[in-house]
C-alpha positions as CSV (number, residue, x, y, z in Angstrom):
1,X,88.0,74.8,56.6
2,X,88.4,71.5,54.8
3,X,85.3,69.3,54.1
4,X,85.3,66.4,56.1
5,X,84.1,62.8,55.7
6,X,80.7,63.8,57.8
7,X,80.3,67.5,57.0
8,X,77.1,67.3,54.5
9,X,75.7,64.6,57.1
10,X,76.3,67.3,60.0
11,X,74.9,70.5,58.2
12,X,71.9,68.5,56.9
13,X,70.7,67.7,60.6
14,X,72.1,70.7,62.3
15,X,69.2,72.4,63.2
16,X,67.4,69.7,64.7
17,X,70.2,68.9,67.1
18,X,70.6,70.1,70.6
19,X,72.5,73.0,71.5
20,X,75.4,71.1,72.7
21,X,75.3,68.6,69.7
22,X,75.4,72.0,67.4
23,X,78.6,73.0,69.4
24,X,80.4,69.6,68.8
25,X,79.2,69.6,65.5
26,X,80.2,73.2,64.1
27,X,83.8,71.9,65.9
28,X,83.7,68.7,63.6
29,X,82.8,70.9,60.4
30,X,85.2,73.4,61.4
31,X,88.3,71.6,62.5
32,X,88.3,68.1,60.7
33,X,92.0,67.3,61.0
34,X,91.8,68.0,64.4
35,X,89.1,65.1,64.5
36,X,91.8,62.7,63.3
37,X,94.7,63.8,65.4
38,X,93.3,65.1,68.8
39,X,91.9,62.8,71.7
40,X,88.0,62.8,72.1
41,X,88.7,64.7,75.7
42,X,90.8,67.5,73.7
43,X,88.3,68.1,71.0
44,X,85.2,68.3,74.0
45,X,87.0,71.0,75.8
46,X,87.9,73.2,72.4
47,X,84.4,72.4,71.3
48,X,83.1,73.7,74.9
49,X,81.1,70.2,75.4
50,X,81.4,67.2,77.4
51,X,83.5,64.5,76.0
52,X,79.8,62.4,76.4
53,X,78.6,64.8,74.1
54,X,81.1,63.8,71.2
55,X,80.1,60.1,71.8
56,X,76.5,61.0,71.7
57,X,76.7,62.6,68.8
58,X,78.6,60.1,66.7
59,X,75.9,57.9,67.8
60,X,73.3,60.4,66.6
61,X,74.9,59.9,63.3
62,X,74.5,56.5,63.4
63,X,78.0,55.2,64.3
64,X,79.1,52.9,67.1
65,X,80.5,55.7,69.0
66,X,83.5,58.3,68.9
67,X,86.1,55.9,67.8
68,X,84.6,55.0,64.8
69,X,84.0,58.7,63.9
70,X,87.6,59.5,64.4
71,X,88.4,56.3,62.4
72,X,86.7,57.8,59.5
73,X,88.3,61.2,59.8
74,X,91.8,59.5,60.1
75,X,91.5,57.5,57.0
76,X,90.3,60.7,55.1
77,X,93.5,62.5,56.3
78,X,95.5,59.7,55.3
79,X,94.1,59.7,51.9
80,X,94.6,63.5,51.5
81,X,90.6,64.3,51.5
82,X,91.4,66.2,54.5
83,X,94.4,68.6,54.4
84,X,95.8,70.8,56.6
85,X,96.0,73.9,53.9
86,X,92.2,74.7,55.1
């Protein structure tokens, strides 16, 4: 697992999240490079949640939506902060 830009924040709030948010958060924590590369629908399917859950989780984190979350991860991949070695 490579640390993503929101990993710490997701872990800190994990216990207070709903079960669906926890599934989505665990996916984001465990697969940060996929967040940047796969569609939200594909990510939701792999995480075992509805696509709307991914959007609601992003908003729960204070972002405008999942596109902003994905952009944060895409920038991290481009800058080398999230790699494929993990």
